[in-house]
C-alpha positions as CSV (number, residue, x, y, z in Angstrom):
1,M,-41.5,3.3,-2.3
2,K,-38.2,4.1,-0.6
3,K,-35.1,4.1,-2.7
4,R,-33.4,1.8,-0.2
5,Y,-36.2,-0.7,-0.4
6,L,-35.6,-1.4,-4.1
7,F,-31.9,-0.6,-4.7
8,I,-29.2,-2.5,-3.0
9,T,-25.5,-1.9,-2.4
10,C,-22.7,-3.8,-4.2
11,E,-22.0,-5.8,-1.0
12,E,-25.7,-6.8,-0.7
13,A,-25.7,-7.7,-4.4
14,Q,-22.6,-9.9,-4.0
15,H,-24.2,-11.7,-1.0
16,I,-27.5,-12.3,-3.0
17,C,-25.4,-13.5,-5.9
18,D,-23.8,-16.1,-3.7
19,K,-27.1,-17.1,-2.3
20,A,-28.6,-17.4,-5.8
21,Q,-25.8,-19.6,-6.9
22,Y,-26.9,-22.2,-4.3
23,N,-30.6,-21.6,-4.9
24,E,-31.1,-20.0,-1.4
25,A,-32.2,-16.5,-2.7
26,T,-35.8,-15.5,-2.7
27,N,-37.5,-14.2,-5.9
28,W,-37.5,-10.7,-4.4
29,E,-33.8,-10.9,-3.8
30,K,-33.2,-12.1,-7.3
31,F,-35.3,-9.2,-8.7
32,K,-33.3,-6.7,-6.7
33,L,-30.0,-8.3,-7.9
34,T,-31.2,-8.1,-11.5
35,L,-32.0,-4.4,-11.1
36,R,-28.5,-3.8,-9.6
37,Y,-26.9,-6.0,-12.4
38,F,-28.3,-3.8,-15.2
39,W,-26.7,-0.6,-14.0
40,C,-23.6,-1.6,-12.0
41,H,-20.5,-2.8,-13.8
42,I,-18.9,-4.0,-10.5
43,T,-21.9,-6.3,-9.9
44,R,-21.8,-7.5,-13.4
45,S,-18.1,-8.4,-13.2
46,Y,-18.7,-10.1,-9.8
47,V,-21.6,-12.2,-11.2
48,K,-19.5,-13.2,-14.2
49,R,-16.5,-14.2,-12.1
50,N,-18.7,-16.1,-9.6
51,S,-20.4,-18.0,-12.4
52,K,-17.1,-18.8,-14.0
53,L,-15.6,-20.1,-10.7
54,S,-18.7,-22.2,-10.0
55,E,-18.6,-23.7,-13.5
56,S,-14.9,-24.5,-13.0
57,V,-15.5,-26.2,-9.7
58,K,-18.4,-28.1,-11.1
59,N,-16.5,-29.4,-14.1
60,S,-13.3,-30.2,-12.3
61,K,-12.5,-33.9,-11.7
62,L,-11.2,-33.8,-8.2
63,N,-10.1,-37.0,-6.6
64,C,-10.4,-36.6,-2.8
65,L,-9.2,-39.0,-0.2
66,K,-11.7,-41.3,1.4
67,T,-12.1,-41.3,5.1
68,I,-10.3,-44.7,5.5
69,E,-7.3,-43.4,3.4
70,R,-7.1,-40.2,5.4
71,E,-7.1,-42.2,8.7
72,Q,-4.3,-44.5,7.4
73,I,-2.2,-41.5,6.4
74,K,-2.8,-39.9,9.8
75,A,-1.8,-43.1,11.6
76,Q,1.3,-43.4,9.6
77,F,2.2,-39.8,10.2
78,T,1.7,-40.2,14.0
79,K,3.8,-43.3,13.9
80,E,6.7,-41.5,12.1
81,L,6.4,-38.5,14.4
82,S,6.7,-40.7,17.5
83,K,9.8,-42.2,16.0
84,Q,11.3,-38.8,15.5
85,E,10.5,-37.7,19.1
86,R,12.2,-40.8,20.5
87,K,15.6,-39.9,18.9
C-alpha cells in the first residue's frame, strides 16, 4: 500500500473535517482523518476549533430578518437615497 494512499496532508485533513461536520465525508475519508488526528497536533487543534465553532453557531439564538422585513428596509433605503440625490 502506498504511503500517500493512507496518509493525508493537513490541508486534506481540514477539508475532510469540514465535510465530516456536515455529514458529507465517506467512511474511508473519516478513517484517514482519524489516522491523521492521532499523530498530528495541528489537525487535532483544527478539529477542536471547528467543533467549538460549530457548537457555538448551533447554540446561538440568532434573530434574522424575514424576507418581507428586508424588502421593507430596502424600499425605505431606496426612498431616502432618492431624496438625497434630489437635493
